[in-house]
N, C-alpha and C positions, 0 to 999 in steps of 0.2 A: 711394274716396280723393279728397281735394281736390288738384287740380293748381294750378300757379301762377296760371292764369287764374281759376280758381274763387275763390282767396283774394283776388286783386285785385278781382274783381267783387263779392264779399261786402263788402269794405272800402268800396267805392264806394257800395253800397246802404245801408250803415249811416251813412256820413258825409254823403252828399248826398241820399239818397232816403227817409230816415226809416224804414228797416227796423228792426224791433225784435221781441223776444218780448214780447207785450203782458202775458202773465201766466203764472206757474207756480202752479197750484192743486192743493193736496193734498186729496183726498176721503177722509173718515174716517167709518167706520161707528160710530154711537153705540149700536147695539143691545146691546152688552155692558154698557152703562152703566145700564140700566133697574134701578131699585131699588124699594123699597116706597113711598117718599115722594118728593115733588118735591125736597125739600132734599137728600136723599141722592143722588138722580139728578143734580142739578146739580153736586154736589161731584165725583161720578165723571166727569161730562162734562168738567169743567175739567181734572182730572188727566189724562184720556186724551188730550185735544186737545193739551195742553202737552207731553206725552211724545212723541206721534207726530210733531208738527210742530216740535219744538224747534230743528231745524237748517235749516228751510226758507229763512229769510232769508240765513243764511250761505252755504248751498249755492248759492242764486241769485246772490249777489254773487261767489262764487268762479268760477262758470261764466261769468258776464258778463266778468270780468277775463281768464279763460283764453282764451275764444273771441272776445272783442272785439265781442260782440253785446249791446246793452242789453237787460236784463230789467226791464221797467217796474214790474210789480206782483207781489207775493207774497201768496197768499191761501189760504184753507181753505174747503172746503165740507163739510157734515155731513148725516147722515140727517135727513129732514124731522122737525122737532121735534114736530109734531102726532102722529106715531107714537110717539115716545119718551114723550110726556106723555099718552098716550091714557087712562091710568087716573086721571090727576089734571090735566085740561086747565086748570083755573084756576091751577095751579101752574107752567104753562109759562113765565111771565115770569122765574121763578127760573132756569130753564135758559137762557133768552135772555140774562140778565145775566151768568151764568157764562161763556157763550160770548164775550160782549163783553170780559170780563176776560181771557179766554184770548187774544183777539186783541191786546189791549194788551200782555200778557206776551210774546207771540211777536214783536211788532213788525210784524205783517202789516197790509196795507192794509184789507182787508175779510174778513168771515167770513159765508158764506151758508148758509142752511138753516133759518131760522125760517119753515118752509114747511108747506104743506098741499096734498094732492092730492084735489080734489073734482070732477073733471071729469065723473063719472057720477052722483054724489050726495053729499050732505053728511051724515055721521054726526053723532049728538048731540055726541060729544066734539069733533068738528071745528068745529061751530057755536060751542062755547065757546072753542076755541082761536083761531078767527078774530077773536073779539071782543077778544082780548088784543093783537092786532098794533099798533094805534095807540099805546097806552101804552108797549109794549115798545120800539118804534122811537124813541119820544120820549125814553126814559130810557137809551138806549144810543147809542154813537157809530159803531162799526164793524160792527154786526150788520145783515145784510140779510135781507129776507123775500120770499117768492114764493108765489103761489097758482095752481095749475093748474085752470082752470075749464072746459076743453073739450078735445075731441080729435076728429080726423077720424073715428074709429070710433064714438064714443058721442055725438057732438054737443056742444052747449054747455049747461052747467048754468046756466040763466038765473036761478034763485034765488041761486046763488053770485055771479053777475055783479051782481045788484042789491045784495047784501050788500057786495061789494067796492067798489061806488060809495060807499056810506056809510063804509066803512073808509078809503078814500082821502081823503075829505073830512075825516074826523076826524083822520087822521094829519097832514094839512096844517094843521088848526087847532092841534093840539098842538105843532107845530114851526114855527109861523108866525114866531116871533122868530129862527129860524135859517134863514130863506128857504124854509121848507117842506121842509127836508132829508129828513125822514122819507119823503116820497113818492119821493125819488130813490133810496131804499134799498128800495123796494117794487115788485115786478113782478107783473103779472097775465098769466098765460100761457094759450095753447092749445097743445097738443102739446109740453109741456115735456119735455126730454130729461134722462136721468139722469147724464150725464157732461159737462155744460156747465161750462167753466172760467171763464166771464165773469160778473161781477157786474152787476146785483144779483140775477140769477136763478139762480145756481148752487146746487145741492144734490146730495148724494151719494145716488144711487138704491139701493134695497134689492137690486137685481140686481147691484150692483158688488161687487168684492172688499173686504176689510177696509180696506185703505189703498191709494190709487191716486194717481198723479201725472198730471194732465192739463195740457196746455200750449196756450195760445192764441197764435197768431202773427198778425202784421199787416204790411201793407206797401202801402197805397194809393199812396204816392209812388213806389214801385218800379214798379207797374203803369203809372201815369201816365207815368213817364219812358220806359218801354219803348214806349209807344204814340206818344210824341212823335217817336220815331225812324222811324216809318212813317206819315207824314202823308197819303199818298195811297193807303193800303191799302183793300181791300174788306173786308166784314164777315168773310169766311172767314179772311183773313190776320190780322185783328184778334183773332178768337177764338183762333187758333193761338198768337199772341204772348202773349195773356193766359194760356193754358194753360202755356206754357213758363215764364213768369214766376212763376206760382203754384207750379210745381214747385220752382223755386229757393228761394222763400220757405219753402215747407213743409219742404224738405230741411233747412234751418237749424233749424226747430222740432223736427223728428224727432231731430236730433242732440242738442239741448239736453234734450228730454224723456227720452230713453233714459238719458242720463248722470245727469240729476237723479234719476230713479227709482232708479237703482243706488246713488247716494250716500245717498239718504234711506231706503233699505231698504223701498221700496214698489214695487208693480207699475206698469209703464208702462201708462197708460190709453189716451188718444187725443191726437191733435193736432187742434185746432179751427182751421181755416184761414180764418176770417172776416177780411174786410177791415174793420178797425175804425178809423175816422178820429179825428182830434183837431182842435181849432181852429187848429192850426199851418198856415201856408201850405205847400203841397206835401205834405199828408197828408190828402187829401180824396177820398172816393168820388164826390162830385158832380163834381169836376174830371175824374175818369176818364170819366164819362158824357159830359161836354162835349168831352173830347179825342176820343172815338169819333165825335162829329159832331153832338151836340145843340146847338142854339143856346143853350139854357139848360136846366139840370135843371128838370123840372116841365113842360116843353113837350110837345107831341105826340110820342109815341114813347119817352118816358122809361121807361115800364113795360116795353116790349119790350126796350130796350137793357139795362135792369137785369137782366131775366131771362137775356139772353145772357151778361152778365158773370158772373152767379151760376153758370150752367151751366159756363162755361169755367174759372172758378176751382176749382170742385169737381173737374172732370175732370183738371185739371193737378195739383191737390193730392193726389188719391187715388194717383197714380203715385209720389209722393215719400214717402209715409208708410205704415208697415205697418198703422196703425189711424187712420182719420179718423173724427171724431165731433163731439160738441158741437152747435153750431148750424150752423157751416160755411156762412155766407152773408154778405151785405153788411150791415153796420150802417149805418143811415141816420138817425141822430138829428139833428134840426134844430139843436139847441143845441151839438153837438159836432163839426160839420163846417163849416169856413169856407165851402165852396162852397154848402152848403145854407143857411147863414145869409144869405149874400149873395143867393141866389135868393129866399128868403123876403122879404127887404127889397125886392126888385124886384116882389114880388107873384106870383111864378111858382109858389111852393109853396102849394097850397091843402090843406085837410083831406081833400078827396076824392082828390086826387092822392097825398097822403102815405099814405092808406089803401090805395090801389091798389098803391103801391110796397111797402108793408109786407106785403101779401098774397103778393108774390113771394118 
């Protein structure tokens, strides 16, 4: 139960510290939609997605109003389309466009799952599917694509990496008049997870239930504000403060996720407790790292402090949710974090440093 202090604290986190539910994502299995032709399959896909997710936007808006916590994005993820279109891979764009139409019909932000899993090898039908990605992303607005090219267990499929380099360039060329937007909707993964609610890399894994609700929470500003209250703390106290704060953030996500799944008639999947920044002042992961003690993000010690932050967030979040999943780490996009942007402008963020941080 929430007591008076919890309520006031949550209100303060929402109004002053940028706490929000970053996304509610409904995962939908498309396996029942497979038909004899691409055209028939595309029609079945459109009908199923529109039926399963018809209330996702309204439900999110209702919950946001009832609990006073902003829910920023409403999204859908589906079974990797390369599997649905295995018998007719050249027809996969028909399914992709049907999914884009469904996203418009539902009024959701993005729909993820125009995806392929080729981390150990690329089948013939997947080769043909991958070739359809640039044109499909160029001819759709809300459809997102991802390709898993490696895993810790099997290594990296270097042939797929080479092919994805060509695909990224072609996608950029086809969408150059729209600032290369196609590339912003395309993710190349290693160790992709089946329950990730964040775009552009979300897809609904074949090991998941038919319909699942996954929630992604965020709150870099809440963590930064908590650390400002302990300016002289040692690293142990810093880590404990981050754990306690992550618990509070994730508890809000758990509440929303369970209620959303109940109202949408889907299973509760996971809470992804990633700290996802925005360009807004006070909503930056880089600011957290500097509050801990770095002179500037990107300087010596950045990777170690980021690892500590990641570990503390996960430990605190796990205690607040019955199921933690997704990516559950820090997002460090240079273009979406005001602190990272300013560090890059100062020359503190190099490609080598960004690569090291990403590996964490």
